[in-house]
C-alpha positions in Angstrom: -36.5 -38.3 -17.9 -35.5 -39.3 -21.4 -32.0 -38.4 -20.9 -31.6 -41.9 -19.3 -32.1 -45.2 -21.0 -34.4 -46.9 -18.7 -34.3 -50.0 -20.5 -32.0 -51.0 -17.9 -33.6 -53.2 -15.9 -32.2 -55.1 -12.5 -32.8 -58.9 -13.4 -32.2 -60.6 -9.5 -30.9 -63.8 -11.4 -28.1 -61.7 -12.5 -27.2 -59.6 -9.0 -23.9 -61.0 -8.9 -22.9 -59.7 -12.6 -24.4 -56.3 -13.3 -22.5 -53.3 -12.8 -19.3 -53.0 -11.1 -19.5 -55.4 -7.7 -21.0 -54.1 -5.0 -22.1 -55.9 -1.3 -25.2 -56.5 -0.1 -25.9 -56.2 3.4 -29.4 -55.8 4.6 -29.9 -58.2 6.8 -34.1 -59.6 7.4 -34.9 -59.2 11.1 -36.2 -62.7 12.8 -39.2 -63.0 13.7 -38.8 -62.2 17.5 -37.5 -58.5 16.2 -38.8 -55.9 17.9 -39.1 -52.7 16.2 -36.9 -49.8 17.7 -38.9 -46.3 18.9 -38.2 -44.5 15.5 -40.5 -46.7 13.8 -43.9 -46.0 13.2 -47.1 -47.3 11.4 -49.0 -45.5 9.3 -48.1 -43.9 5.2 -48.2 -40.3 5.4 -50.1 -39.8 1.4 -54.0 -41.6 1.0 -53.6 -44.4 -1.5 -54.2 -43.3 -5.2 -56.1 -45.1 -7.3 -54.8 -47.3 -9.9 -56.8 -45.3 -12.9 -55.2 -41.7 -12.1 -51.5 -43.4 -12.2 -50.8 -42.9 -15.8 -52.0 -39.3 -15.6 -50.0 -38.3 -12.9 -46.5 -39.7 -14.2 -47.1 -37.8 -17.4 -47.9 -34.5 -15.5 -44.9 -35.0 -13.2 -42.2 -35.9 -16.1 -43.6 -32.9 -18.4 -43.4 -30.3 -15.3 -40.4 -32.2 -14.0 -41.9 -32.3 -10.7 -40.9 -35.9 -9.9 -39.2 -37.1 -6.8 -36.3 -38.0 -9.8 -36.3 -34.6 -11.0 -35.8 -33.0 -7.4 -33.1 -35.5 -7.0 -31.6 -34.6 -10.4 -31.5 -31.1 -9.2 -29.9 -31.5 -6.1 -26.6 -31.9 -5.0 -27.1 -35.7 -3.0 -25.8 -37.5 -5.8 -25.3 -40.9 -6.3 -23.5 -42.7 -2.6 -20.6 -45.2 -2.8 -20.5 -47.9 -0.4 -17.5 -49.1 -2.0 -16.8 -52.9 -1.0 -18.6 -52.4 2.2 -21.7 -53.8 3.7 -22.8 -51.0 4.6 -26.0 -50.3 2.4 -28.3 -50.5 5.1 -27.2 -47.3 6.1 -26.2 -45.7 3.1 -29.6 -46.1 1.9 -31.0 -44.6 5.2 -29.3 -41.9 5.1 -29.7 -41.2 1.3 -33.9 -41.1 2.1 -32.5 -38.5 5.2 -30.8 -36.2 2.6 -33.7 -36.7 0.1 -36.6 -35.6 2.6 -34.2 -32.8 3.3 -34.4 -31.8 0.0 -38.3 -32.2 -0.3 -38.7 -29.6 2.7 -36.3 -27.3 1.0 -33.6 -27.6 4.3 -30.1 -26.4 3.7 -27.9 -29.1 1.8 -25.8 -31.3 4.1 -23.4 -34.2 3.0 -24.2 -36.6 5.6 -22.2 -39.3 6.4 -23.5 -43.0 6.3 -20.4 -44.4 8.0 -21.5 -41.8 10.9 -24.4 -44.1 11.6 -23.2 -47.9 10.5 -19.7 -48.1 12.2 -20.5 -47.2 15.6 -23.5 -49.6 15.4 -21.3 -52.9 14.3 -18.3 -51.6 16.4 -16.8 -50.4 13.5 -16.3 -53.6 11.7 -17.5 -54.1 8.1 -20.9 -56.1 9.2 -24.2 -56.2 7.1 -27.2 -55.1 9.4 -30.9 -54.3 10.1 -32.1 -51.1 7.9 -34.1 -50.9 11.3 -31.1 -50.1 13.3 -29.6 -47.4 11.3 -32.5 -45.9 11.6 -33.0 -46.0 15.4 -29.2 -45.0 15.7 -30.3 -42.3 13.6 -32.9 -40.9 15.9 -30.5 -41.5 19.2 -27.4 -40.4 17.7 -28.2 -38.6 14.3 -26.0 -38.6 11.3 -22.7 -36.6 11.2 -21.6 -34.7 8.2 -18.7 -35.8 6.1 -16.7 -32.4 7.3 -16.3 -34.6 10.9 -17.0 -38.5 9.6 -15.7 -39.6 6.0 -18.3 -41.3 3.6 -17.0 -44.4 3.9 -14.8 -45.5 6.9 -14.7 -48.7 9.2 -11.9 -46.6 11.1 -12.3 -45.3 14.6 -9.7 -42.8 14.0 -11.4 -41.2 11.1 -14.1 -39.7 13.3 -13.1 -36.0 14.1 -13.6 -34.6 17.5 -17.1 -32.9 17.5 -18.7 -35.5 15.2 -21.2 -36.6 18.2 -22.4 -32.8 18.5 -22.8 -32.1 14.7 -24.7 -35.5 14.3 -27.5 -34.3 16.4 -28.1 -31.7 14.4 -29.3 -34.1 11.9 -31.7 -36.7 13.8 -35.0 -38.4 12.4 -37.8 -38.4 14.3 -40.3 -40.9 12.8 -39.7 -43.3 10.6 -43.2 -44.4 8.8 -43.5 -47.9 8.1 -45.1 -48.2 4.9 -47.3 -51.7 4.0 -45.8 -54.3 1.5 -48.4 -53.0 -1.3 -47.4 -51.9 -4.6 -50.6 -49.5 -4.5 -49.8 -47.9 -1.4 -45.7 -47.8 -2.1 -46.6 -46.2 -5.3 -48.7 -44.0 -4.3 -46.1 -42.4 -1.5 -43.8 -41.9 -4.4 -46.3 -40.2 -6.5 -47.3 -37.8 -3.3 -43.5 -36.9 -3.3 -42.0 -39.2 -0.4 -38.6 -41.0 -1.0 -38.9 -44.7 0.3 -35.9 -46.1 1.8 -36.9 -49.8 0.9 -35.2 -53.1 2.1 -35.4 -56.2 -0.5 -35.6 -59.5 0.9 -34.7 -61.1 -2.5 -31.2 -59.0 -2.9 -30.5 -58.4 0.6 -29.9 -55.0 0.1 -31.0 -51.7 0.5 -31.9 -48.7 -1.7 -33.9 -45.8 -2.0 -37.0 -45.5 -4.3 -37.2 -42.2 -6.4 -40.2 -42.1 -8.8 -43.0 -44.5 -10.6 -42.4 -45.3 -14.0 -45.2 -46.1 -16.6 -43.2 -48.7 -18.4 -46.0 -50.8 -20.5 -48.5 -48.1 -21.5 -50.5 -50.7 -23.5 -51.2 -52.8 -20.3 -54.6 -51.6 -17.8 -53.7 -48.9 -15.7 -55.3 -51.4 -12.7 -52.2 -54.0 -13.8 -49.5 -53.2 -11.6 -47.0 -55.1 -13.9 -47.7 -52.2 -16.3 -45.8 -49.8 -13.6 -41.5 -49.9 -12.8 -39.8 -48.1 -10.2 -36.8 -45.9 -10.6 -34.1 -46.5 -7.7 -30.7 -45.1 -7.0 -28.3 -47.3 -5.7 -25.5 -46.6 -3.5 -22.5 -48.2 -5.7 -21.3 -45.1 -7.3 -22.2 -43.9 -10.9 -20.1 -46.6 -12.5 -23.4 -49.2 -11.6 -26.6 -49.5 -13.8 -27.3 -46.3 -15.8 -25.5 -43.7 -13.7 -26.0 -45.2 -10.4 -29.9 -45.8 -11.3 -31.6 -48.7 -12.0 -35.5 -49.8 -12.5 -37.4 -53.0 -10.8 -40.2 -54.4 -12.6 -43.2 -56.9 -11.7 -42.6 -58.2 -7.9 -39.4 -57.1 -7.4 -40.6 -53.3 -7.3 -42.4 -54.5 -4.2 -40.2 -53.4 -1.1 -40.3 -56.1 1.6 -39.9 -53.2 4.0 -40.3 -49.4 3.3 -39.4 -46.2 5.4 -40.2 -42.7 4.8 -38.1 -40.3 7.4 -39.0 -37.4 8.9 -36.3 -34.9 10.9 -36.1 -33.1 14.0 -33.6 -30.2 13.9 
């Protein structure tokens, strides 16, 4: 990853001033929120001891086999929600496209707006990432051949979009505990994480674990950082990518997606 200046770190105290102004619209579910049927507990990969992390990170970088490298070679790119509040859907759909890439499925550019707009009545509203995942289970995600990537207009949805969306449905969203070690282990094992961050009221896609401070003990979680791709276009951060450190790198809610096809 030497082609990127990973000195760029998101600071929550400066979240309104870094890069191009985007909107954060991922809401924290209330305490009585009932998880939809798409959500299932259980991390797919075992927890990896911290002592093994530095060597795994180094090996994946040298072999260019990390999730970041897979994303870099793909056609997914950086999505752009513009000035909309649809980050809760953009991150979820980016996660589905990335999971498809990991499974060597045919590339399809999927429209986050085909998920978000019908859920919120074609308004520009922030909402729950869990509702996006449920919509991706029941309705699916249409390609941008039928629905533009960013729209709040029902008139932009072409005839046949519902049938197209059924081709891209999520079967299960595995919920990953709020644990740095468990979440990082999933990334090292090759599972991209759709991540909701309550301190930012935002949702992004976690791509890789970085060995930020090698002089620190391997068991010290502050040694590491998380590389993520945002949905504010390539003008934000380092080509649309950023790094989180310390407690900000732990997602409050994280999901791994599986697809029915």
